[in-house]
N, CA, C and O atoms as CSV, one atom per row, in Angstrom:
chain,resi,resn,atom,element,x,y,z
A,1,LEU,N,N,-16.731,-26.833,-21.036
A,1,LEU,CA,C,-17.715,-25.774,-20.926
A,1,LEU,C,C,-18.017,-25.487,-19.460
A,1,LEU,O,O,-18.188,-24.333,-19.067
A,2,ARG,N,N,-18.079,-26.523,-18.672
A,2,ARG,CA,C,-18.338,-26.324,-17.242
A,2,ARG,C,C,-17.276,-25.415,-16.626
A,2,ARG,O,O,-17.600,-24.530,-15.834
A,3,LEU,N,N,-16.014,-25.629,-16.984
A,3,LEU,CA,C,-14.936,-24.798,-16.467
A,3,LEU,C,C,-15.021,-23.374,-17.031
A,3,LEU,O,O,-14.773,-22.406,-16.312
A,4,ALA,N,N,-15.369,-23.251,-18.304
A,4,ALA,CA,C,-15.472,-21.930,-18.931
A,4,ALA,C,C,-16.570,-21.084,-18.303
A,4,ALA,O,O,-16.495,-19.856,-18.338
A,5,LEU,N,N,-17.583,-21.717,-17.731
A,5,LEU,CA,C,-18.683,-20.978,-17.112
A,5,LEU,C,C,-18.599,-20.945,-15.589
A,5,LEU,O,O,-19.489,-20.399,-14.935
A,6,ASP,N,N,-17.561,-21.511,-15.026
A,6,ASP,CA,C,-17.395,-21.541,-13.574
A,6,ASP,C,C,-16.970,-20.161,-13.077
A,6,ASP,O,O,-15.909,-19.676,-13.469
A,7,PRO,N,N,-17.776,-19.510,-12.216
A,7,PRO,CA,C,-17.445,-18.169,-11.733
A,7,PRO,C,C,-16.094,-18.096,-11.015
A,7,PRO,O,O,-15.505,-17.019,-10.923
A,8,GLY,N,N,-15.598,-19.221,-10.510
A,8,GLY,CA,C,-14.292,-19.229,-9.871
A,8,GLY,C,C,-13.134,-19.152,-10.844
A,8,GLY,O,O,-12.006,-18.869,-10.439
A,9,HIS,N,N,-13.395,-19.401,-12.135
A,9,HIS,CA,C,-12.330,-19.406,-13.140
A,9,HIS,C,C,-12.484,-18.335,-14.205
A,9,HIS,O,O,-11.507,-17.980,-14.865
A,10,THR,N,N,-13.683,-17.816,-14.385
A,10,THR,CA,C,-13.915,-16.894,-15.495
A,10,THR,C,C,-15.114,-16.006,-15.202
A,10,THR,O,O,-15.898,-16.283,-14.295
A,11,ASP,N,N,-15.246,-14.939,-15.974
A,11,ASP,CA,C,-16.421,-14.078,-15.863
A,11,ASP,C,C,-17.321,-14.209,-17.096
A,11,ASP,O,O,-18.151,-13.340,-17.360
A,12,LEU,N,N,-17.150,-15.303,-17.847
A,12,LEU,CA,C,-17.976,-15.530,-19.029
A,12,LEU,C,C,-19.348,-16.065,-18.640
A,12,LEU,O,O,-19.502,-16.784,-17.653
A,13,LEU,N,N,-20.334,-15.693,-19.442
A,13,LEU,CA,C,-21.713,-16.124,-19.230
A,13,LEU,C,C,-22.277,-16.699,-20.520
A,13,LEU,O,O,-21.838,-16.342,-21.613
A,14,ASP,N,N,-23.239,-17.578,-20.389
A,14,ASP,CA,C,-23.989,-18.120,-21.521
A,14,ASP,C,C,-25.243,-17.270,-21.680
A,14,ASP,O,O,-26.138,-17.354,-20.839
A,15,PRO,N,N,-25.340,-16.449,-22.733
A,15,PRO,CA,C,-26.498,-15.575,-22.886
A,15,PRO,C,C,-27.760,-16.273,-23.388
A,15,PRO,O,O,-28.829,-15.663,-23.407
A,16,TRP,N,N,-27.657,-17.539,-23.795
A,16,TRP,CA,C,-28.817,-18.221,-24.370
A,16,TRP,C,C,-30.040,-18.212,-23.451
A,16,TRP,O,O,-31.135,-17.914,-23.928
A,17,PRO,N,N,-29.910,-18.521,-22.158
A,17,PRO,CA,C,-31.097,-18.519,-21.299
A,17,PRO,C,C,-31.784,-17.151,-21.203
A,17,PRO,O,O,-32.972,-17.076,-20.889
A,18,LEU,N,N,-31.051,-16.084,-21.470
A,18,LEU,CA,C,-31.615,-14.732,-21.369
A,18,LEU,C,C,-32.385,-14.322,-22.617
A,18,LEU,O,O,-33.475,-13.759,-22.511
A,19,VAL,N,N,-31.830,-14.598,-23.808
A,19,VAL,CA,C,-32.431,-14.073,-25.036
A,19,VAL,C,C,-32.493,-15.092,-26.166
A,19,VAL,O,O,-32.824,-14.734,-27.296
A,20,GLY,N,N,-32.183,-16.348,-25.883
A,20,GLY,CA,C,-32.133,-17.363,-26.939
A,20,GLY,C,C,-33.480,-17.621,-27.584
A,20,GLY,O,O,-34.519,-17.595,-26.925
A,21,ASP,N,N,-33.442,-17.870,-28.884
A,21,ASP,CA,C,-34.639,-18.208,-29.661
A,21,ASP,C,C,-34.688,-19.726,-29.793
A,21,ASP,O,O,-33.850,-20.317,-30.473
A,22,GLY,N,N,-35.665,-20.358,-29.147
A,22,GLY,CA,C,-35.774,-21.808,-29.200
A,22,GLY,C,C,-34.902,-22.464,-28.149
A,22,GLY,O,O,-34.545,-21.848,-27.144
A,23,ASP,N,N,-34.560,-23.729,-28.393
A,23,ASP,CA,C,-33.833,-24.510,-27.393
A,23,ASP,C,C,-32.311,-24.452,-27.553
A,23,ASP,O,O,-31.588,-24.865,-26.646
A,24,GLY,N,N,-31.814,-23.954,-28.674
A,24,GLY,CA,C,-30.378,-23.814,-28.872
A,24,GLY,C,C,-29.652,-25.082,-29.257
A,24,GLY,O,O,-28.422,-25.092,-29.295
A,25,LEU,N,N,-30.376,-26.162,-29.547
A,25,LEU,CA,C,-29.743,-27.420,-29.937
A,25,LEU,C,C,-29.038,-27.244,-31.279
A,25,LEU,O,O,-29.555,-26.576,-32.174
A,26,THR,N,N,-27.850,-27.850,-31.416
A,26,THR,CA,C,-27.053,-27.623,-32.632
A,26,THR,C,C,-26.569,-28.881,-33.333
A,26,THR,O,O,-26.087,-28.796,-34.463
A,27,VAL,N,N,-26.680,-30.048,-32.703
A,27,VAL,CA,C,-26.127,-31.274,-33.295
A,27,VAL,C,C,-27.130,-32.401,-33.187
A,27,VAL,O,O,-27.759,-32.542,-32.137
A,28,PRO,N,N,-27.314,-33.210,-34.217
A,28,PRO,CA,C,-26.856,-33.004,-35.592
A,28,PRO,C,C,-27.657,-31.911,-36.288
A,28,PRO,O,O,-28.738,-31.536,-35.835
A,29,ASN,N,N,-27.127,-31.417,-37.368
A,29,ASN,CA,C,-27.675,-30.268,-38.064
A,29,ASN,C,C,-29.157,-30.398,-38.411
A,29,ASN,O,O,-29.937,-29.492,-38.119
A,30,TYR,N,N,-29.559,-31.516,-39.030
A,30,TYR,CA,C,-30.925,-31.610,-39.549
A,30,TYR,C,C,-31.971,-31.937,-38.496
A,30,TYR,O,O,-33.117,-31.508,-38.624
A,31,VAL,N,N,-31.611,-32.679,-37.468
A,31,VAL,CA,C,-32.541,-32.985,-36.371
A,31,VAL,C,C,-31.749,-32.872,-35.057
A,31,VAL,O,O,-31.395,-33.889,-34.460
A,32,PRO,N,N,-31.473,-31.650,-34.610
A,32,PRO,CA,C,-30.594,-31.479,-33.448
A,32,PRO,C,C,-31.193,-32.042,-32.161
A,32,PRO,O,O,-32.380,-31.884,-31.878
A,33,ARG,N,N,-30.320,-32.710,-31.386
A,33,ARG,CA,C,-30.714,-33.307,-30.108
A,33,ARG,C,C,-29.839,-32.850,-28.953
A,33,ARG,O,O,-30.157,-33.107,-27.792
A,34,ARG,N,N,-28.728,-32.168,-29.266
A,34,ARG,CA,C,-27.803,-31.728,-28.222
A,34,ARG,C,C,-27.323,-30.309,-28.497
A,34,ARG,O,O,-27.243,-29.873,-29.646
A,35,ARG,N,N,-27.012,-29.616,-27.438
A,35,ARG,CA,C,-26.439,-28.277,-27.572
A,35,ARG,C,C,-24.957,-28.372,-27.252
A,35,ARG,O,O,-24.577,-28.575,-26.098
A,36,VAL,N,N,-24.118,-28.226,-28.272
A,36,VAL,CA,C,-22.677,-28.313,-28.069
A,36,VAL,C,C,-21.937,-27.081,-28.599
A,36,VAL,O,O,-20.718,-26.993,-28.451
A,37,ASP,N,N,-22.638,-26.142,-29.204
A,37,ASP,CA,C,-22.019,-24.936,-29.761
A,37,ASP,C,C,-22.542,-23.715,-28.997
A,37,ASP,O,O,-23.749,-23.565,-28.809
A,38,TYR,N,N,-21.637,-22.855,-28.564
A,38,TYR,CA,C,-21.987,-21.743,-27.691
A,38,TYR,C,C,-21.290,-20.465,-28.126
A,38,TYR,O,O,-20.223,-20.504,-28.738
A,39,LEU,N,N,-21.898,-19.341,-27.807
A,39,LEU,CA,C,-21.234,-18.041,-27.801
A,39,LEU,C,C,-21.249,-17.601,-26.345
A,39,LEU,O,O,-22.294,-17.646,-25.697
A,40,LEU,N,N,-20.112,-17.180,-25.829
A,40,LEU,CA,C,-20.013,-16.747,-24.441
A,40,LEU,C,C,-19.604,-15.277,-24.411
A,40,LEU,O,O,-18.934,-14.796,-25.324
A,41,ALA,N,N,-20.007,-14.571,-23.366
A,41,ALA,CA,C,-19.676,-13.151,-23.249
A,41,ALA,C,C,-19.481,-12.798,-21.785
A,41,ALA,O,O,-19.964,-13.493,-20.892
A,42,ASP,N,N,-18.763,-11.703,-21.554
A,42,ASP,CA,C,-18.633,-11.218,-20.182
A,42,ASP,C,C,-19.625,-10.068,-19.967
A,42,ASP,O,O,-20.417,-9.759,-20.857
A,43,ASP,N,N,-19.583,-9.443,-18.803
A,43,ASP,CA,C,-20.552,-8.407,-18.444
A,43,ASP,C,C,-20.430,-7.127,-19.261
A,43,ASP,O,O,-21.316,-6.275,-19.198
A,44,ASP,N,N,-19.346,-6.971,-20.032
A,44,ASP,CA,C,-19.219,-5.784,-20.877
A,44,ASP,C,C,-20.199,-5.816,-22.051
A,44,ASP,O,O,-20.438,-4.795,-22.694
A,45,TRP,N,N,-20.753,-6.974,-22.320
A,45,TRP,CA,C,-21.628,-7.145,-23.480
A,45,TRP,C,C,-23.038,-7.529,-23.027
A,45,TRP,O,O,-23.202,-8.432,-22.206
A,46,ARG,N,N,-24.052,-6.846,-23.559
A,46,ARG,CA,C,-25.442,-7.169,-23.248
A,46,ARG,C,C,-26.043,-7.900,-24.447
A,46,ARG,O,O,-26.158,-7.316,-25.525
A,47,PRO,N,N,-26.426,-9.164,-24.280
A,47,PRO,CA,C,-26.995,-9.914,-25.402
A,47,PRO,C,C,-28.398,-9.409,-25.724
A,47,PRO,O,O,-29.172,-9.079,-24.826
A,48,THR,N,N,-28.715,-9.354,-27.016
A,48,THR,CA,C,-30.059,-8.964,-27.447
A,48,THR,C,C,-30.738,-10.064,-28.256
A,48,THR,O,O,-31.965,-10.163,-28.257
A,49,VAL,N,N,-29.959,-10.883,-28.940
A,49,VAL,CA,C,-30.505,-11.954,-29.779
A,49,VAL,C,C,-29.531,-13.129,-29.773
A,49,VAL,O,O,-28.319,-12.937,-29.866
A,50,MET,N,N,-30.060,-14.332,-29.666
A,50,MET,CA,C,-29.282,-15.565,-29.852
A,50,MET,C,C,-30.164,-16.507,-30.665
A,50,MET,O,O,-31.346,-16.668,-30.361
A,51,ALA,N,N,-29.599,-17.126,-31.689
A,51,ALA,CA,C,-30.380,-18.024,-32.541
A,51,ALA,C,C,-29.463,-19.052,-33.197
A,51,ALA,O,O,-28.243,-18.889,-33.215
A,52,THR,N,N,-30.060,-20.100,-33.730
A,52,THR,CA,C,-29.333,-21.076,-34.532
A,52,THR,C,C,-29.962,-21.123,-35.914
A,52,THR,O,O,-31.105,-20.701,-36.093
A,53,TRP,N,N,-29.222,-21.633,-36.892
A,53,TRP,CA,C,-29.770,-21.843,-38.220
A,53,TRP,C,C,-29.185,-23.096,-38.824
A,53,TRP,O,O,-28.073,-23.505,-38.491
A,54,GLN,N,N,-29.929,-23.686,-39.695
A,54,GLN,CA,C,-29.512,-24.921,-40.355
A,54,GLN,C,C,-28.393,-24.614,-41.341
A,54,GLN,O,O,-28.464,-23.643,-42.094
A,55,SER,N,N,-27.362,-25.449,-41.328
A,55,SER,CA,C,-26.210,-25.262,-42.194
A,55,SER,C,C,-26.315,-26.133,-43.437
A,55,SER,O,O,-26.839,-27.246,-43.394
A,56,ALA,N,N,-25.809,-25.609,-44.532
A,56,ALA,CA,C,-25.766,-26.386,-45.772
A,56,ALA,C,C,-24.444,-27.141,-45.900
A,56,ALA,O,O,-24.303,-27.978,-46.791
A,57,VAL,N,N,-23.461,-26.858,-45.015
A,57,VAL,CA,C,-22.137,-27.436,-45.195
A,57,VAL,C,C,-21.560,-28.101,-43.945
A,57,VAL,O,O,-20.448,-28.628,-43.995
A,58,SER,N,N,-22.278,-28.089,-42.840
A,58,SER,CA,C,-21.735,-28.636,-41.595
A,58,SER,C,C,-22.705,-29.616,-40.960
A,58,SER,O,O,-23.896,-29.616,-41.269
A,59,ASP,N,N,-22.180,-30.458,-40.063
A,59,ASP,CA,C,-23.053,-31.355,-39.311
A,59,ASP,C,C,-23.556,-30.683,-38.022
A,59,ASP,O,O,-24.284,-31.298,-37.243
A,60,HIS,N,N,-23.161,-29.414,-37.800
A,60,HIS,CA,C,-23.647,-28.607,-36.674
A,60,HIS,C,C,-24.467,-27.444,-37.212
A,60,HIS,O,O,-24.203,-26.949,-38.308
A,61,ARG,N,N,-25.448,-27.010,-36.457
A,61,ARG,CA,C,-26.148,-25.774,-36.794
A,61,ARG,C,C,-25.269,-24.589,-36.433
A,61,ARG,O,O,-24.470,-24.657,-35.500
A,62,GLY,N,N,-25.421,-23.522,-37.167
A,62,GLY,CA,C,-24.700,-22.293,-36.843
A,62,GLY,C,C,-25.334,-21.604,-35.647
A,62,GLY,O,O,-26.529,-21.755,-35.396
A,63,VAL,N,N,-24.536,-20.855,-34.917
A,63,VAL,CA,C,-25.018,-20.078,-33.777
A,63,VAL,C,C,-24.673,-18.620,-34.046
A,63,VAL,O,O,-23.544,-18.299,-34.416
A,64,VAL,N,N,-25.649,-17.744,-33.860
A,64,VAL,CA,C,-25.431,-16.315,-34.069
A,64,VAL,C,C,-25.960,-15.555,-32.864
A,64,VAL,O,O,-26.965,-15.933,-32.261
A,65,GLY,N,N,-25.273,-14.487,-32.528
A,65,GLY,CA,C,-25.713,-13.644,-31.421
A,65,GLY,C,C,-25.498,-12.185,-31.758
A,65,GLY,O,O,-24.613,-11.829,-32.536
A,66,ARG,N,N,-26.322,-11.356,-31.161
A,66,ARG,CA,C,-26.150,-9.908,-31.292
A,66,ARG,C,C,-25.973,-9.367,-29.881
A,66,ARG,O,O,-26.731,-9.705,-28.972
A,67,PHE,N,N,-24.966,-8.527,-29.715
A,67,PHE,CA,C,-24.638,-7.975,-28.406
A,67,PHE,C,C,-24.460,-6.467,-28.525
A,67,PHE,O,O,-24.042,-5.960,-29.566
A,68,LEU,N,N,-24.778,-5.763,-27.457
A,68,LEU,CA,C,-24.490,-4.342,-27.357
A,68,LEU,C,C,-23.395,-4.152,-26.321
A,68,LEU,O,O,-23.419,-4.774,-25.259
A,69,LEU,N,N,-22.437,-3.294,-26.634
A,69,LEU,CA,C,-21.374,-2.989,-25.700
A,69,LEU,C,C,-21.955,-2.107,-24.596
A,69,LEU,O,O,-22.496,-1.038,-24.880
A,70,ARG,N,N,-21.847,-2.542,-23.346
A,70,ARG,CA,C,-22.467,-1.816,-22.225
A,70,ARG,C,C,-21.785,-0.483,-21.945
A,70,ARG,O,O,-22.464,0.513,-21.695
A,71,SER,N,N,-20.468,-0.447,-21.982
A,71,SER,CA,C,-19.754,0.790,-21.679
A,71,SER,C,C,-18.741,1.049,-22.787
A,71,SER,O,O,-18.152,0.114,-23.329
A,72,PRO,N,N,-18.542,2.309,-23.116
A,72,PRO,CA,C,-17.587,2.613,-24.192
A,72,PRO,C,C,-16.166,2.228,-23.792
A,72,PRO,O,O,-15.757,2.370,-22.640
A,73,ARG,N,N,-15.445,1.747,-24.769
A,73,ARG,CA,C,-14.027,1.423,-24.552
A,73,ARG,C,C,-13.192,2.473,-25.270
A,73,ARG,O,O,-13.588,3.006,-26.307
A,74,VAL,N,N,-12.058,2.749,-24.713
A,74,VAL,CA,C,-11.175,3.758,-25.291
A,74,VAL,C,C,-9.922,3.074,-25.812
A,74,VAL,O,O,-9.252,2.351,-25.075
A,75,CYS,N,N,-9.606,3.300,-27.079
A,75,CYS,CA,C,-8.365,2.783,-27.652
A,75,CYS,C,C,-7.247,3.734,-27.322
A,75,CYS,O,O,-7.398,4.949,-27.454
A,76,ARG,N,N,-6.138,3.200,-26.900
A,76,ARG,CA,C,-4.987,4.060,-26.569
A,76,ARG,C,C,-3.803,3.679,-27.397
A,76,ARG,O,O,-2.738,4.284,-27.267
């Protein structure tokens, strides 16, 4: 994760500090103590919501995010 967020290697950002709901901890599912699950985005996407929810089938909490595309893209 450190490498994935290093500006020298990538333009990905962690949107959680900007719009995250709560602390973002995901493991273990029922009493989370660590954040190990992430959604990352580049500057083309503006985050509006980040949240976690308790899973009925996993030992990790789910992570969900909502993003708006900053500039229109053209398919060719």
